[in-house]
Each structure stands twice: as C-alpha cells, then as structure tokens.
C-alpha positions in Angstrom: 96.9 -27.4 91.9 100.2 -28.6 90.5 102.3 -26.4 88.2 106.0 -26.0 87.3 106.1 -22.8 89.5 107.7 -22.9 92.9 105.2 -22.9 95.8 106.9 -19.9 97.3 106.2 -17.9 94.2 102.5 -18.6 93.8 99.7 -20.7 95.3 97.2 -21.8 92.6 93.6 -21.9 94.0 92.5 -24.2 91.2 91.2 -27.8 91.0 93.5 -30.2 89.2 91.4 -31.8 86.4 94.2 -33.5 84.6 92.9 -36.4 82.5 89.3 -35.5 83.1 88.7 -33.4 80.0 89.5 -34.3 76.4 91.0 -31.3 74.5 89.3 -30.2 71.3 90.5 -28.8 68.1 90.3 -25.1 67.3 87.6 -25.3 64.6 85.5 -27.7 66.7 85.7 -25.4 69.7 85.0 -22.3 67.7 81.8 -23.9 66.2 80.6 -24.9 69.7 81.4 -21.4 71.1 79.5 -19.6 68.3 76.5 -22.0 68.7 76.1 -21.0 72.3 78.5 -23.2 74.3 80.7 -21.4 76.7 84.5 -21.4 76.1 85.1 -22.3 79.8 83.4 -25.7 79.3 86.1 -26.8 76.8 89.9 -27.0 76.6 91.9 -26.4 73.4 94.6 -28.7 72.1 97.8 -26.9 72.9 99.4 -25.2 69.9 102.8 -26.7 69.2 105.1 -23.9 68.0 107.1 -24.5 64.9 110.9 -24.1 65.1 110.6 -20.8 63.1 108.1 -19.4 65.5 110.2 -20.4 68.5 113.1 -18.5 67.0 110.9 -15.4 66.7 109.8 -15.9 70.4 113.4 -16.1 71.5 114.3 -12.9 69.6 111.2 -11.2 71.0 112.1 -12.1 74.5 115.6 -10.7 73.9 114.3 -7.5 72.4 111.4 -6.8 74.7 112.5 -8.1 78.1 113.7 -4.6 79.0 110.4 -2.7 78.2 108.5 -5.4 80.0 110.8 -5.1 83.0 110.3 -1.4 83.0 106.6 -1.8 83.0 106.7 -4.3 85.9 108.8 -1.9 87.9 106.6 1.1 87.2 103.5 -1.0 88.2 105.2 -2.2 91.4 106.0 1.4 92.5 102.4 2.4 91.8 101.1 -0.5 93.9 103.3 0.5 96.8 102.1 4.1 96.6 98.4 3.3 96.4 98.2 0.1 98.5 101.2 0.0 100.9 103.0 -3.0 102.3 100.1 -5.1 103.3 99.0 -6.0 99.7 98.1 -9.5 98.8 98.6 -10.2 95.0 95.7 -12.2 93.5 96.7 -13.0 89.9 94.0 -13.9 87.3 94.9 -17.3 85.8 96.6 -17.8 83.6 98.0 -14.6 81.9 98.3 -12.8 85.2 100.5 -15.4 87.0 103.9 -14.5 85.4 103.2 -10.8 86.0 102.3 -11.6 89.6 105.5 -13.6 90.2 107.6 -10.8 88.7 105.8 -8.2 90.9 106.4 -10.4 94.0 110.1 -10.7 93.2 110.4 -6.9 92.4 108.7 -5.9 95.7 110.9 -8.3 97.6 114.1 -6.9 96.1 113.3 -3.2 96.1 111.0 -2.8 99.1 112.1 -5.9 101.2 108.6 -7.2 101.7 107.4 -10.8 101.1 103.9 -10.3 99.7 101.5 -13.3 99.5 100.7 -14.3 95.9 97.7 -16.5 94.8 96.1 -17.3 91.5 92.4 -17.6 91.0 90.1 -18.0 88.0 87.7 -15.4 86.6 85.7 -16.2 83.5 83.9 -13.8 81.2 80.2 -14.4 81.5 80.5 -16.7 84.5 82.2 -14.6 87.0 84.9 -15.0 89.6 85.7 -18.2 91.6 83.6 -17.6 94.7 85.2 -20.6 96.6 88.7 -19.1 95.9 87.5 -15.7 97.1 86.1 -17.2 100.3 89.4 -19.0 100.9 91.3 -15.7 100.6 88.8 -13.7 102.8 89.1 -16.3 105.5 92.9 -15.5 105.7 93.3 -11.8 104.7 91.6 -8.5 105.1 89.4 -7.7 102.1 91.0 -4.3 101.5 94.4 -6.0 101.1 93.5 -8.1 98.1 94.8 -6.7 94.7 93.9 -8.4 91.4 96.7 -8.8 88.8 96.5 -9.6 85.1 99.0 -9.4 82.2 97.4 -6.8 80.1 94.1 -5.2 79.2 92.5 -5.6 75.7 89.2 -3.9 75.5 88.4 -4.3 79.3 86.0 -7.2 79.3 87.7 -8.9 82.3 88.0 -5.6 84.1 84.2 -5.2 83.8 83.6 -8.7 84.9 85.8 -8.1 87.9 83.9 -4.9 88.9 80.6 -6.9 88.7 82.0 -9.8 90.7 83.4 -7.9 93.7 80.1 -6.3 94.4 79.4 -9.4 96.4 82.4 -8.8 98.6 82.3 -5.6 100.7 85.6 -3.7 101.0 87.2 -5.8 98.2 88.5 -3.4 95.5 87.9 -4.0 91.8 91.4 -2.4 91.1 93.2 -4.4 88.4 97.0 -4.1 88.2 98.4 -4.9 84.7 101.7 -4.5 82.9 100.1 -2.9 79.9 96.8 -1.0 79.5 96.4 0.6 76.1 92.7 0.7 76.6 93.0 3.3 79.4 90.9 1.3 81.8 92.9 1.1 85.0 95.0 3.4 87.2 97.4 0.6 88.1 99.4 0.0 84.9 103.0 -0.3 84.0 102.5 1.4 80.6 99.7 2.7 78.4 101.7 1.5 75.4 100.5 -1.7 73.6 103.8 -3.4 74.2 104.8 -7.0 73.5 104.9 -8.9 76.7 106.7 -12.0 75.5 104.7 -14.4 77.7 101.7 -13.7 75.4 103.5 -15.5 72.6 103.1 -19.0 74.1 100.6 -21.0 76.1 101.2 -23.3 79.0 104.9 -23.6 78.4 105.4 -20.0 79.6 102.6 -20.3 82.3 103.7 -23.0 84.7 102.4 -25.8 82.4 98.8 -25.2 83.3 95.8 -24.8 80.9 93.4 -22.0 80.8 90.7 -22.3 83.5 87.7 -24.6 83.2 84.2 -24.6 84.6 81.6 -27.3 83.9 79.2 -28.7 86.5 79.9 -32.4 85.8 83.5 -31.9 86.8 83.6 -28.8 89.0 81.4 -29.3 92.1 79.7 -26.5 94.1 82.6 -26.5 96.7 85.4 -26.9 94.2 87.7 -24.2 92.8 87.6 -23.7 89.1 89.7 -26.3 87.3 92.8 -26.5 85.1 95.0 -29.1 83.6 98.7 -29.6 84.4 100.6 -30.6 81.2 103.4 -32.6 82.9 104.3 -34.2 79.5 105.5 -30.8 78.3 108.1 -30.5 81.1 111.1 -30.6 78.7 109.6 -27.6 76.7 108.8 -25.6 79.8 110.1 -22.0 79.6 108.2 -20.5 82.5 111.2 -19.6 84.6 113.3 -18.8 81.5 110.9 -16.0 80.8 110.8 -14.7 84.4 114.6 -14.8 84.7 115.0 -12.9 81.4 112.7 -10.1 82.6 114.3 -10.0 86.0 117.8 -9.5 84.5 116.5 -6.2 83.2 115.0 -4.9 86.4 116.2 -1.4 87.4 115.9 -0.3 91.0 116.7 3.4 90.3 116.0 4.6 86.8 117.6 8.1 86.4 118.1 10.2 83.3 121.6 8.8 82.7 120.1 5.2 82.6 117.5 6.4 80.1 120.2 7.9 77.9 122.2 4.6 78.0 119.1 2.6 77.2 117.3 4.2 74.3 114.4 1.7 74.3 113.4 2.8 77.9 113.6 6.4 76.8 111.5 5.7 73.7 108.8 4.0 75.7 108.7 6.7 78.3 108.6 9.4 75.6 105.8 7.6 73.8 103.8 7.2 77.0 104.3 10.8 77.9 103.1 11.8 74.5 100.0 9.6 74.8 99.2 11.0 78.2 99.2 14.5 76.8 96.7 13.7 74.1 93.4 12.4 75.3 92.9 9.0 73.8 89.5 7.4 73.2 89.0 4.5 75.5 89.6 1.0 74.0 86.0 0.1 73.8 85.1 3.0 71.6 87.8 2.0 69.1 86.5 -1.6 69.2 82.9 -0.3 68.4 84.3 1.7 65.5 86.0 -1.4 64.1 82.9 -3.5 64.6 80.8 -1.0 62.6 83.4 -0.7 59.8 83.8 -4.5 59.4 80.2 -5.4 60.0 80.8 -7.4 63.2 77.7 -7.5 65.4 79.3 -9.1 68.5 82.2 -7.1 69.9 83.5 -10.3 71.7 84.7 -11.3 68.3 87.1 -8.3 68.3 90.3 -8.8 70.3 92.5 -5.7 70.4 96.1 -5.4 71.6 99.2 -7.5 70.9 98.4 -10.0 73.7 94.8 -10.6 72.7 95.7 -10.7 69.0 98.3 -13.4 69.7 95.7 -15.3 71.7 93.3 -15.2 68.8 95.9 -16.8 66.5 96.8 -19.4 69.1 93.3 -20.4 70.3 90.6 -19.2 68.0 89.7 -19.3 64.3 90.8 -15.8 63.1 89.1 -14.0 60.2 91.8 -11.4 59.7 94.5 -9.4 61.7 94.6 -5.7 61.8 98.1 -4.0 62.2 98.6 -0.4 63.0 99.8 1.4 59.9 102.5 3.2 62.0 103.8 -0.1 63.4 104.0 -2.2 60.2 107.8 -2.4 60.4 107.9 -2.9 64.2 109.6 -6.2 65.1 107.3 -6.2 68.2 104.7 -7.6 65.8 106.9 -10.4 64.3 105.3 -13.2 66.3 101.8 -12.1 65.2 102.9 -11.9 61.5 104.6 -15.3 61.7 101.5 -16.9 63.3 99.2 -15.3 60.7 101.4 -16.7 57.9 101.4 -20.2 59.4 97.7 -20.2 59.7 97.1 -18.4 56.4 95.2 -15.5 58.0 95.0 -12.2 56.0 96.8 -9.2 57.5 95.5 -5.7 56.9 97.1 -2.4 57.8 94.6 -0.1 59.6 94.7 3.3 61.4 94.5 1.9 65.0 94.8 4.5 67.7 95.1 2.7 71.0 96.6 -0.5 69.8 99.3 -1.9 67.5 97.3 -5.0 66.5 93.8 -6.3 66.6 92.5 -9.8 66.0 89.1 -10.3 64.3 87.0 -13.5 64.6 84.2 -13.7 62.0 81.1 -15.8 62.7 81.6 -19.2 61.1 78.3 -18.8 59.3 79.7 -15.8 57.6 83.0 -17.2 56.5 
C-alpha cells in the first residue's frame, strides 16, 4: 500500500483501492449507515479544512506537542517493561499509525532497538484483517505482536480486538495507546483526555491514506483490507510535520527539575496522579449514563473523548457536542468548538467525568 510515510517507518498491510470507490457525502453515508449499511463499505469525501480551522490546528500542535510527546514516552517505557526488546508494533489503521511511528522512533533513540512496525485494519463489527494477521504470524512469534492505536474512546475497538485474537493462540489483546481516559488498557501514555493533534485532521496527517475499507466486490478472500491513497493532496500533507513537532518535545530523562521548568508536563502528571487516586467509573458506564439522559438507544451513536468527538465532526452528522463544564475555557477544545461552529452543531456544557468532550449522533429519523 502506498502512503507518504517512509517504508522504514511503517509497512502498510493494506490493499490499494485508489480509484475503485467513489467517495460519498456525509449525509448520504450517515443515512446508509443508519439504515443498516456498514461504514466500512463506504468512503467519505475528505473534509477540506478552512483557513481558520488550520490556524487552530497549528496552534493546537504548538500547544499540545509536549503533552503528546510525554504520553508517547511514558507509553514506550511501559512497553519496554512489559514486553521487552522483541516487540513488533502493529498499528491499527489509521489513527494508530502516527503513534506507532513515534513509538518506533522513541524506542530507537532511547533504547537503541529497531522494532518492526506494521499497520493493519480492524473494523468494528467485522473484525481484524485475518490475511494481515497470517502475514505477520508467518514472520514473527505471536507473543511478540503488540497492537497500537491513538486513543481509546469508550473501548469498542479494544473489545473487537479481544474477540478477534481468540482465533490466534499466544497473540495478546493488549492495546497500547497514547491516551486512555476510559480506563480500558494497562498500556497507556496518560489517562487524561488530552488533545492528540493528529486527531484534528484526516488523511493529511495520516500518510495520505483513507480509513480502511471492506466490501466483497473489491476486497477478495485473499486480499488485505483496502484503503485509498490521496496522492492529489500531496501539497497539503502534514504527516511528517506532525511527527517532527512531537519528536522535538521528546525527553529521555524527565526529572523533577524538568517538570518545574515545563509546567504543562507537571500539570498533566499532577492531574493523572489525582485521577489515579480517585476510582473513576469506566468509560462505558459514563456512555450508558449519557445514553439514558439523552434518550439514545444505540451507544454507538455516542463518541466520547477529544479524538472521537473530533472524528464525529469530521465524518458524521453530529446532533450535539458535550463539553466538560470544567474544561469550557480550555484551548485544548478549540478545534472542536471551531468545527462545531462551522457545521452549526449545538454545544452543551455537561458534567463529564472521564472525558473533556463527547460527540452525539442522533438517529436521522429523530432529527
């Protein structure tokens, strides 16, 4: 599969379906999804950011590169402690790929190991790409594979992963993520619902590839799941701009003096420590509470967390956006607020516990 990433950074176990699938508009896709068609059988028309939104993205990258870098470093250290030097990173396309590349670079610099890094597809309701899994298991020991994603919302993909790996003895369902506000995994960079700036954009910060695709008329029994390469967006590609911005903030030894000199790192660590001391409800329980309060029968229409809320605004037809009351002045949420304004989506302030934001999708028949 082609991408704008360097081959030494990641090997994409995907079928290139460029030109084979006609992208569809957001409302058309939403109507089809809610009438029973699976989202993986369609591809969205890529959202073209406005100049105003791009300015917010650039500022967000400047402001939140350091917390993201800290989360990547903390995650890498946990991976080394739990898995050791023989780990093989298997990123879940597409949000996991930038995090996987950053982990690969961090491990190379700090621990002087060159870990293999692949990207494969997993689709909620359809499972993992078995052909990609077989490819990996022909080349590596099953216990060496480690799945990587960007963040965890309510844990749907984590549950899908647990179900999928039952077919592969000795393959762990561990999922390594930069942010896990849902308290789902042990391998996390932070429990804070932080803004990972790559969540603000689509293909232009993800190697110019689409989200993954699976439909039997295009993906054969022996094919990897598919994706499109947006070569025409080459001039707008920010994939390595994002990676390099995060890497500039990597710290190989974070001591107390470093924390004092960088208040944002200290703030995130203090916040995380406080959260660890108070037992949080898991993300899914908060989602169920929101569903009950807003009369939403399908929890798949509730997308908690900064990353997932942004995805709702970029790819779905949002009903409304919930913002944590305590975070209403937080610049971390500026991209979400801007997108909501552009798309005329109502924003409500709500006492979220695990998350700073949550996107709600109402059934089209109810709107």
